[in-house]
Legacy VTK file of the C-alpha trace (Angstrom):
# vtk DataFile Version 3.0
C-alpha trace
ASCII
DATASET POLYDATA
POINTS 261 float
176.133 -116.163 -14.333
174.080 -115.127 -11.271
176.170 -114.627 -8.183
175.073 -115.736 -4.741
174.500 -112.109 -3.694
172.324 -111.458 -6.748
170.392 -114.646 -6.046
169.786 -113.604 -2.439
168.584 -110.174 -3.577
166.311 -111.770 -6.153
164.819 -114.120 -3.549
164.398 -111.258 -1.102
162.639 -109.167 -3.773
160.333 -112.045 -4.651
159.565 -112.577 -0.975
158.812 -108.888 -0.557
156.530 -108.923 -3.606
154.664 -111.952 -2.234
154.226 -110.190 1.100
152.892 -107.098 -0.638
150.461 -109.210 -2.664
149.219 -110.965 0.469
148.793 -107.625 2.228
146.869 -106.165 -0.703
144.660 -109.260 -0.828
144.031 -108.921 2.910
143.134 -105.243 2.455
140.721 -106.118 -0.346
139.091 -108.823 1.779
138.771 -106.376 4.673
137.162 -103.770 2.416
134.719 -106.338 1.059
133.939 -107.564 4.567
133.352 -104.017 5.817
131.139 -103.262 2.827
129.060 -106.365 3.530
128.767 -105.463 7.229
127.729 -101.912 6.345
125.122 -103.206 3.905
123.731 -105.628 6.477
123.573 -102.899 9.109
121.783 -100.618 6.671
119.196 -103.318 6.004
118.770 -103.959 9.725
118.346 -100.268 10.479
115.913 -99.867 7.594
113.977 -102.922 8.688
113.906 -101.691 12.258
112.638 -98.315 11.156
109.974 -99.956 9.019
108.959 -102.113 11.949
108.545 -99.117 14.213
106.754 -97.155 11.518
104.384 -100.024 10.805
103.425 -100.516 14.451
99.778 -99.730 14.999
98.649 -99.681 11.361
94.916 -100.042 11.035
93.679 -103.546 10.252
94.384 -104.360 6.643
96.519 -101.269 6.056
99.793 -101.545 4.182
103.213 -100.462 5.427
103.013 -97.530 3.037
99.860 -96.217 4.667
100.668 -92.820 6.155
97.915 -92.973 8.770
99.543 -94.837 11.633
97.155 -95.195 14.526
99.494 -95.375 17.517
101.982 -92.829 18.872
104.996 -95.163 18.681
108.311 -93.423 18.013
111.515 -95.372 17.643
114.028 -94.742 20.413
117.489 -93.408 19.750
120.433 -95.797 19.925
121.363 -94.256 23.276
117.967 -95.035 24.811
118.343 -96.762 28.196
122.075 -96.019 28.213
121.759 -93.960 31.389
119.712 -94.533 34.546
116.282 -93.141 35.203
116.552 -90.032 37.433
116.178 -90.568 41.154
112.869 -89.614 42.722
112.976 -85.957 43.681
109.302 -85.001 43.819
106.442 -85.295 46.263
104.930 -88.584 45.135
101.562 -87.521 46.517
101.555 -84.042 45.026
100.124 -82.363 41.952
102.391 -80.712 39.399
101.789 -78.381 36.477
103.780 -78.429 33.259
103.715 -75.209 31.254
104.803 -75.083 27.621
105.469 -71.702 26.067
105.064 -72.545 22.368
105.080 -70.693 19.083
101.302 -71.247 18.856
100.468 -70.164 22.407
100.644 -71.420 25.974
99.828 -75.066 26.662
99.655 -76.197 30.269
98.592 -79.456 31.859
98.225 -80.878 35.344
100.064 -84.036 36.390
99.042 -86.230 39.333
102.186 -87.674 40.918
100.125 -90.030 43.087
99.059 -91.920 39.951
102.182 -91.528 37.812
105.081 -90.700 40.144
107.931 -91.875 37.949
106.545 -90.187 34.846
106.043 -86.891 36.671
109.477 -87.157 38.267
111.085 -87.698 34.857
109.267 -84.755 33.285
110.259 -82.427 36.108
113.858 -83.627 35.882
113.950 -83.005 32.122
112.153 -79.664 32.261
114.410 -78.404 35.060
117.482 -78.929 32.922
115.929 -77.351 29.803
115.598 -80.608 27.880
112.364 -79.590 26.121
113.402 -76.026 25.334
113.826 -75.511 21.602
112.153 -78.797 20.645
109.275 -79.144 18.189
105.979 -81.004 18.232
106.953 -83.072 15.225
103.823 -85.104 14.563
100.129 -84.378 14.138
97.477 -86.985 13.369
94.073 -86.068 11.990
92.779 -89.506 10.978
92.102 -92.512 13.184
93.500 -90.791 16.253
93.773 -87.090 17.005
96.999 -86.193 18.757
99.879 -83.744 18.663
103.143 -85.476 19.568
105.998 -83.582 21.227
109.090 -84.078 23.368
111.599 -85.342 20.804
114.940 -83.510 20.949
115.733 -84.694 17.415
112.410 -83.648 15.921
112.038 -86.786 13.827
110.352 -89.210 16.218
113.614 -91.012 16.977
114.943 -89.109 19.984
114.807 -89.591 23.721
116.487 -88.682 26.995
118.895 -91.626 27.091
116.794 -93.680 29.505
113.334 -95.241 29.680
110.621 -95.125 32.323
108.014 -97.747 33.210
104.374 -97.658 32.190
101.999 -96.325 34.849
98.256 -95.826 35.340
97.310 -98.003 32.354
93.975 -99.094 33.862
92.802 -95.527 34.492
90.758 -95.313 31.295
88.635 -98.369 31.961
88.273 -101.826 30.548
89.183 -102.260 26.864
86.387 -102.811 24.367
86.163 -105.864 22.128
88.742 -104.337 19.804
91.226 -104.090 22.682
91.082 -100.296 22.794
90.018 -97.651 25.279
89.100 -94.030 24.750
91.765 -91.440 25.509
89.534 -88.387 26.045
90.274 -84.993 24.539
92.572 -83.148 26.908
94.565 -86.225 27.908
98.355 -86.107 27.936
99.984 -89.519 27.565
103.385 -91.060 26.991
104.452 -92.230 23.557
106.557 -95.389 23.413
108.148 -97.850 21.011
105.265 -100.290 21.119
107.019 -102.325 23.799
106.160 -102.275 27.512
108.058 -99.826 29.717
109.723 -98.052 26.794
108.626 -94.459 27.411
111.252 -91.735 27.172
110.580 -88.040 26.692
108.008 -88.096 23.884
104.388 -87.471 24.796
101.159 -86.736 22.979
98.359 -84.251 23.513
94.907 -85.605 22.653
92.710 -82.888 21.113
89.747 -85.130 20.225
88.587 -88.419 21.765
90.842 -91.158 20.368
90.649 -94.931 20.652
93.969 -96.621 21.408
95.207 -99.746 23.157
95.695 -99.044 26.888
99.466 -99.097 26.433
100.277 -95.395 26.802
100.641 -93.919 30.277
97.978 -91.202 30.761
99.634 -88.743 33.108
98.181 -85.286 32.522
95.123 -83.195 31.717
95.380 -80.117 29.493
93.744 -76.917 30.700
90.997 -75.331 28.606
93.161 -72.618 27.048
95.881 -75.062 26.142
93.416 -77.505 24.600
92.112 -74.677 22.399
95.665 -74.124 21.138
96.114 -77.810 20.306
92.692 -77.983 18.623
93.655 -75.027 16.417
96.828 -76.833 15.375
94.776 -79.928 14.597
92.224 -77.954 12.590
94.976 -76.495 10.387
95.913 -80.012 9.352
99.041 -81.865 8.315
101.581 -80.560 5.834
100.971 -82.018 2.393
97.363 -82.868 3.194
98.165 -86.254 4.731
96.549 -87.534 7.907
99.787 -88.021 9.786
102.897 -85.880 9.702
104.292 -82.466 10.495
101.577 -79.941 11.390
100.878 -77.044 9.030
101.010 -74.803 12.082
104.513 -75.570 13.259
104.746 -75.892 17.046
108.068 -75.180 18.707
108.562 -75.167 22.451
110.317 -72.019 23.573
110.360 -72.923 27.259
109.039 -75.771 29.381
108.681 -75.588 33.148
107.249 -77.839 35.842
106.021 -76.437 39.149
104.261 -77.982 42.113
100.617 -77.232 42.773
LINES 1 262
261 0 1 2 3 4 5 6 7 8 9 10 11 12 13 14 15 16 17 18 19 20 21 22 23 24 25 26 27 28 29 30 31 32 33 34 35 36 37 38 39 40 41 42 43 44 45 46 47 48 49 50 51 52 53 54 55 56 57 58 59 60 61 62 63 64 65 66 67 68 69 70 71 72 73 74 75 76 77 78 79 80 81 82 83 84 85 86 87 88 89 90 91 92 93 94 95 96 97 98 99 100 101 102 103 104 105 106 107 108 109 110 111 112 113 114 115 116 117 118 119 120 121 122 123 124 125 126 127 128 129 130 131 132 133 134 135 136 137 138 139 140 141 142 143 144 145 146 147 148 149 150 151 152 153 154 155 156 157 158 159 160 161 162 163 164 165 166 167 168 169 170 171 172 173 174 175 176 177 178 179 180 181 182 183 184 185 186 187 188 189 190 191 192 193 194 195 196 197 198 199 200 201 202 203 204 205 206 207 208 209 210 211 212 213 214 215 216 217 218 219 220 221 222 223 224 225 226 227 228 229 230 231 232 233 234 235 236 237 238 239 240 241 242 243 244 245 246 247 248 249 250 251 252 253 254 255 256 257 258 259 260
């Protein structure tokens, strides 16, 4: 015969077992929920990456086409998480950015009167060594002819943690029927995400006249010696023989500096 104490212990054990079962079921549900969330996030990230990578494909080109025709990097998750630096330059002055690279010196002149916030940002970043040790991660040799630099991550996804507005977009004239203007060889312009006012730290050096939508702030002009360096990188081509990708002649920035005048 079961005593009252034994019965109480039995009921307590059964209650404990039910609690443990409910807890295990809750843990399983939580794991399934987290797995679903992770899978959804992975799809969203992949889709977002595909969207950025597909921006600017030539008419009729597929998403797998390697020859993108716009310099449109995706921003890092931290983009716009910090404020744009305060103005600390002469907004009527001329500035020179010098890049000491593994392929030779590249320098370009920036007109602060036309692109004050872009020039201010570049001086701010250069002064704190932001560009030092970065690579020019992307070269295009088909459709457009640019060397893209300024990404601290080296994969087209990085930025300074803030964005700057577009400037000087009408400088290259009225768009043609296809909605594009010519960015002349020697132009330095801001890359962006394909959205207005989304520039960060990435920029591109045009080594041959290139037709693009007037959506990329033109803010500098490369000097003759520097343009020769970029042309040599372009002539060496893209790794793997594609028209868009890492340059065969790897370009790393040893030191970047901005000075007035």
